[in-house]
N, C-alpha and C positions, 0 to 999 in steps of 0.2 A: 302643152304648157298650162300650169295651174293658174287660174284667175284669182285675183285678190278680192277677198270678201270683206265687207264692212257692215255692221260692227264686227270686231273679232270675237272669237269664242271667249267665254267668261275667264277672267284672270289670264288672258293671253294664251290659253292652252288649246291645243289642237288634238282631236281624237285620232287624226291620221298620223300625227307625229308626236307621240307621248314623249315627255322629257325623260332623259336617262335618270335612273335613281342615283342619288348621292352626289350629283354634279349638274351643273348647268349645261345646256345644249351647246355643242361647238358652234362657232360662228362669231359674229360681232358681240362684244361684251355689252351687258346691260348698262344703261345710262345711269350716271351717279345721282343719288338723292342727297348728297352731302350739302348741307346748308351753305349758302353763299353770303357775301357781305356787300354793302354799298359804300362807296367813298367818293367824295368830291375830288376830282383830279385836277392837276395843274392847269389844264386847258379850260376849266370851268364846268366841265360836264360831270355829272354824277353817274358812275358806271358800276355795274355789278361785277364782282370778281371772286376768285377762289385761289388760294395758295396751297400747294402741296410741296412737301420736301423742305429742305433748308440748306443754307450755305450757298457758296458760289460754285459754279456760275449760275446766274439767274437767267431763265429763259421765259419769254412771253409767247403765248399761243393765241393766234387770231383766227376766228372761225369764219365760216362761209355765210352767204346770204340765207336768212331764215334759220341759221344754225345757232350754236351757242356753246357754252362751256362743256356740256356732256359730250359734244361731238369731237372736241379737240383733246379731251383728257386721255383717250386711248393712245394718242400719238405721243404722249409724254411718258408712257411706260418704259422704264429702263433709263430715262434721261436723268443724269445726276444733278444735284443742286436744287435750288428753289425754282419751282415751276409756277408761273403766274398765268392763270386762265381768266379771261374776261369776256364780257358781252359788249359788242359795239352799241353805240347809240341806236335807238329804234328797235332793239332786241331785248327780250327778257325784262328785267327790272331796271335796266339802264334808262337814262333820259329818253323820252319820246319827243323828238323835235317836231315842231309844227310845220316847218317847211321842208324843202327838198334836202336830201342827204347826198353828199358827193364823196368821191374818193379822197378829196382833200380833207373833208371832215373826218373820215375814217382814219386817215393817216395821223391826224392830230390826236385822235383817241388812242391809237396804238403808241404814238410817241409819249403821250401823257402817262400811260400805264407803265411803259418801259422806264421812263424817268422816275416815276413815283417809287418803283420797287427796285430800281437799279439793275434792270435786265440788260445784259450785253449780248444775248443771243435771242433769236426770234424764229418762230415758225408760223407761216401763214397758209391757210387753206382757202383755195378758190378766191372768194371776195377778200379774205384776209391776206392772200398772196398779192392781190392787186393793191391793197392798202400799204403793204410792206414795200412794194415797188415805188409807190408814190412818195413814201417817207424817204427811201433811199435816193430818189431823184433829187431831194432837197438836201439830204445829209448822207453822202455816200459812205462815210466811215462810222455811222451810228452803231452798227452791230459788228461783232467779231466773227460770228458764224450764223448762217441763215439757212432755213429749209423752206422751199416753196412747194407745197403739195397741191397738185391739180390746179395750176394757174388757169384762169378762165379768160382773161383779157389783158392786153397790154395797151397798145396805142391804136388798135383797130377795133371797130364795133363787133360785138359778138354775133355768131350765126343766128339767124331768125329762129331756129328750133330751140336754141338755148334761151333766147329772150322770151319766147312764148311760154315755156315751162316755168321759168322763174316768175313771170307775170301772173300766170294762172295760180301758182301757189300763194302768192301775196294776196290775190283777190279772194281765194278760198278762205284764207285765215281771217282776213278783214270782214268777210261775210259770214263767219262761223259755219262754213260749209264743211263739216267733218268728213263726209264720204269722199268729196273731191280732194280735199287735202290729204286724206289717208292714201288715196290711190296715187297721188303725185309723190308722196313720200316713199311709197313702196317701190317706186321705180329705181330707188337707190339699191335695192336688194336683188340679187340674181333671181331670175324667175323660178328656178328649181328649189329655192330656199324660202320663198315667200309664205309658205303655209307652215313653216316651222315655228315652234314656240318662241325662239329668240327673235324671229322676224316680227311676230305679233307684238311682242313686248317693246321692241324697238320703235315700231310705228306708233303704238299706243302712247308711249312716253314722250316721243317727239310731238305728237298731236296734242296731248294734254298740256305740254309746256307752251306750245304755240297758241292754243285757244285760251289758255289762262292769262298769259301776259300780252298776247297780240303782237303785231308788227306795226311800226310806224308807217303811215301813208306815204311819207316822204321817201321811203325806200323804193317806191314803185319805179322811179326813173333810173335806178342803178343799173338794171340790165342793159340799158341802151347807152350807158356812159363808157368811156375808156378810162383806164386806170391812170395813165399819164400821157402827156402830149407827144412825146418822142422817146422811144425806148433806147435810143443810142446814148442817152445820158447815163444809162446804167453801166457803161463801160468804166466809169469812174469808181465803181464798187469793186474793190480788190480783195475784200475779205472772202474766205472760202464759203461757197454756197452749194447747196444740193437742191436740184430741181427734179421733181418727181411727177411724171404724167402717166397716162395710160391710153390704150387704144380702145375704140368702141364707145366712147363717152362723148356724146354730141355737145354736152354742156362744158366739157373741158377738153377741147381738141388737143391731141399730142403736138400739133404744130405750134401751139402757143408755148408749151413747155420747151420745145426746141428753140424757138425764137428767144425766149427768156434766157436759156442757158448760153446761147450764142452772144447775147447782149451783155451779160454780166462779165466782169473782168476775170473771175476765177471760179467757174462753176463746173460741177459734175452733173451730168444728166442721166436719169434712169427712167425708162419707159416700160411699164408693165404691159403684158400682152392682152389683158382683158380688163374690163371696167369693174366697178364695185370693189376696189382694192381692199378696203377694210373688211370685207366679207371673204374674199377669195385668196388674199395674200397677207393676212393680218400679221402673222408672225414675222415674215420676211420684212414687211414694212416697218414694224416696230424696231426690229433689229437694225435695219438700215438707218432709220432716223436717229435712234439712240447712239449707234456707232459713230455717226457723223458728228452729232452734237457733243458727244463725249470725247470726240477726237481719238477714236481707237482704230480708225481706218476702215471700219465695216461699212461706211456709207459711200465708199468710192467704188 
């Protein structure tokens, strides 16, 4: 197994794996450098956002802990209509709260963005999936179609290993510890791909963004929180939902995805056989998400 080295080769290039001429290396797409905007939302928070596409339906995309807009944009590939990507409070250029951040806070951010831009569909990744669950517990009919990608927690505390990794990443970013943060970020990449140019660029861009904008100290307690008190309330959510999990990911146990699908009133479940889905099953994932949100039947 190749070990991860830091700092990466100049410009993210690897002598062992030269980039193919005339095209980018296969694997996860490069993170977007498209400029984003700031807006004061209806809940009083100023949040960073980016809009792609136009027209109806509108879909809001909610990222995971220590993630952001570039991480959710690949999931919008092929989704029709207006796509609204945003940063939760404590992330990127969004408001940095002084106190603790809770799933209730994140749910208000998600609701505010959806209301501001008229989104009737939603996709949540990990932390974002938890925020979506919290919102739906309060307003079961808020969205007409929903995707939950790699849900991490519902109403039971996360496994110790998942909490430890999240806490370590937050600590590394707050301490400007680039080597540790880079090593933790590289865990999202399959071991056999970590020395490839696309992997170097992915880690470098994620790290640059995290060290530039930082993460709010109030996020530190999120790994030990539950998304909602009782998942049985999700039975009231009758709109079509797609729940996507994977095996082999300690931070996102497939059992959580299975529990969520069973709790929702009208859910389809898909479990991938291996982790790092955006690296190993990117095309199928994008097709599945777009097919479901576009209501073509490919997501079932």
